[in-house]
N, C-alpha and C positions, 0 to 999 in steps of 0.2 A: 156330226154334220152341222154346220152353222146355218143360221137363218139367212135366206137370200136378202140382199140389200134392196130396199124399195127405192126406186129412182123416179125422177121427173123426166124420163127420156121417152121419146116418141119414135117408134120404129117405122120407117118407110120401107115397105116390103111388098113382095109379090113375085111371081115367076119371072123368067127372062122376058125382057122387052115389055115391061109394064109402065115404064117412065119413072122409075125410082130415082135414078141419078139426075134426070132433068128436074124432077120435083125438088130434090135436095139442093141442086144448084140454085133454083129459084128461091128457096128458103134462105140460102146463104146470101143471095142478092138483097133479100128483105131484112137482113141483119140478124138472122138466127144462127146459133152455133150448130154446126153439122159435122158429120164424119164422112169418111170416104168409103167406097165399096172395096172390101179387101180382096175379093177374088180377082178383080181386074188389076189391082195394085200388085198382088202376088205375081200374076202373069207378066205384068210390065217389068217388075223387078228382075224376073228370071230371063226375060227377053233381052234385057240390057247385058246380061251375062252370056248371051249368044245362044240360048236355048230357043227352040221353036215352040209354038203353042202345043203342037202335037207331042213333043217331048215332055213338056211341062205337065200336060194332062194324062199322059200315058200311065203314070203311077198314081191312080186315083186316090189311094189312101194318103200318100205323101202330100198330094195337092190339097186335099180337103183338110188334112191335119195342119198344114202350113197356113191355110186361110184361117182356121180356127184359132191357132196360136196368135196370129196378128189381131184378130177380133178381140180375143181375151185381153191381150196386152193393151189395146186401145181402151176398151171399156173399163178396165181396172184403173186406168189413169184419169178417167172422167169423174167430175163431181156429181154424185147422185142427186144433189139438190138443184143443179142447174137444169134449165129447159134446153134439151139438146135433141136434135133430129138425127137419127142414125140411119145411114144407107145400109140396110140389113142389120141384123144383130146375131148374137150367138145362137138363138133358136133356129135361124135359117140353116146353120150347119147340120142340125138334126135332120131337116128335110132333105138336104143333099146327101147325107149318109144313107138315108132310106132310099132315095132315088137311085143311088149307085150300088145298093146292096152291100154297103160296108158295115162291118161289125162295129156296133156302138161301143167305144172304149171308155176307160176311166176318165180320160182327159175330157171327152165330150160330156159324159155324165156329170162330172164335177163342174164343168163350165156352165151347164144348164141350171145349176143350183146357185150361181153367183148373184143374179139380179132378177128383180121383178120390174118389168117395164110398165110405164103408165098407160101407154096406148100402142097398139099395132095398127097402123094404117095400111090396109092391104089394097093395093092399087089394082083395079080391073085391067085385064090384058089388053094390049094394043096389038096391031098387026106385027108379026114377027119380022125383024130385020136383023140379020146376022152380020157380024163384023169379025175382025181378027180374033177376038176373045170369046165371043158368043157364037156357039156352033150348034145349038139345039135345033131340032125340027119342031113343027107345031105340036105334034103329039107329046114330045118331051116337055115343051113349054107348058102345056096343059097339066101334065102329070106333076111337074115341079110346083106349079102354082097351087094345085090341090094339096100336095104334101105340106107346103108352107101353111096353108089355111089350117090343116089338121093339127100341125105342131102348135100353132098359136092358140087354137081352140082348147088345147089341153093345158094351157098356162093361165095363171091368175092375172091376165092382161086383158084390158078392154080392147075389143076389136071393132074397128070402123072400116067398112068397105068403101073405097073411093071410086066413084064412077069415072068413066072416060069423059073428060071435059077438056076444053082448051086449057093450056097450062096455067094461065092466070086464074081461071075459075077453079081449077083443081086445087091450086095452092090456097085460094080463099076458102074452099071447102074444108081443107085440113085445118087451117088456122081458126076458122069459125068453130070447129069442134073442140079445139083445145081451149079457146077463150070462153066458150059456153060452159065448160066444166070447171074452170078455175074460179 
């Protein structure tokens, strides 16, 4: 087994409806390199092919494995030396496998060994608002959020908890933490 690659990547994460994508979009507006959220991208890609969200999510393992494969492909193509903000990262897949009671397979185990992230910014929960892709209830939102925290706590990644603030202040909070460390 090879040594995980140390990166200069900052993961923006948390359970459903914590403001991750809003934060990543704000960081993009401010000129930072960012990534997309792969779960929504996976759903959107399959909806274009005529599948409903229910059909896509019905096969939980195939759904989660598809997201993991997209995440691994993207992260493998990124420069580990660049400062990049990721809208979720490979470890989030571990939290979702646990949430869905899926067997942790070799693909996930191997993916978890690929990278060390510089920081995981775990955003505090916001009120749950569902849409076509997000269907969790509040209890599930809380459980997923807790599982994400547990997964990152078991990694050699610095964790910073981001409080609920107006988006500009929340973005400043994140940027102040990366600039104070560099």
